[in-house]
N, C-alpha and C positions, 0 to 999 in steps of 0.2 A: 504493500500499499504506500509506503514511504517514497518507493521509487516511480510511482505512476507519475507521469509528465503531462497527463491530460490537464486542458485548461479549466475546465468545470468539473470539480469533483464534489460529491455528496457529503463530503467531511473535509475538516480542516487538516491540512498535511502535517501540520505540526503535532497535531494528536498523535498520529501514526508514529512519528519519529520520538516523541516523548514516552510511548508505551514500548517502543523497542529499547530505549535507553533505561527505562524502568526495569524491563526484563532482563536486560544484560547486568544490571545492578543486582537484581535479586538472585540471578545466578552465581555472582561472586560472593554475595552474602550467605548462600546456602551452603557453600562449601566450609565457609567459617563456622556456620551453626552446627554442620554436621560433624566437624572436627571437635569442637566444644562437646558435643554429645558423645561423640566416641570416647573422649578422654574421661567424661564423667562416668560413663558405663564401665569403663576400665577400673577406675578408681572403686566404684561400687562393687564390682566383682572381686576385687582384691580385698576390700573389707569383709565381703561375705564370706570368702575362702579362709580368710584369718579367724573370723568368729565361728566358723564350722570347726575349724582345727581346735581352737580354744574348747568349745563344747565337746569335742570328741576326747581331747585329753583329760578333761574333767570327768567325763563319763568313765574313762579308763581307770583313773584314779579312784574313784567310787567303786567301781567294780573289784579293784585290788583290795580296798578296805573291806568291803563285804566278804570277800573270800577269806581274809585274814581273821575276821572277827566272827564267831559263831553267833547265831541269833539267840537272843535270851529267852524266846518262847516260841513255839511253832504255830503257824497259822492253821495247819491241819489238825482238826480235833475229831 
């Protein structure tokens, strides 16, 4: 539309050019936003993996304690 050289157009040629510039600008910003999102997702995944590791270690500690200490009473009656 911006390249159309017809003398009489049903739209303003500047509008088409502005839309093209806006689209180009959005494409540039999109990559920046995607990079930011990827970084956030990576950090979140690292935090989740670390928390999972800590929970697993705590569970293993608890299991080791339970094996070492016999129960005071039996649930089976």
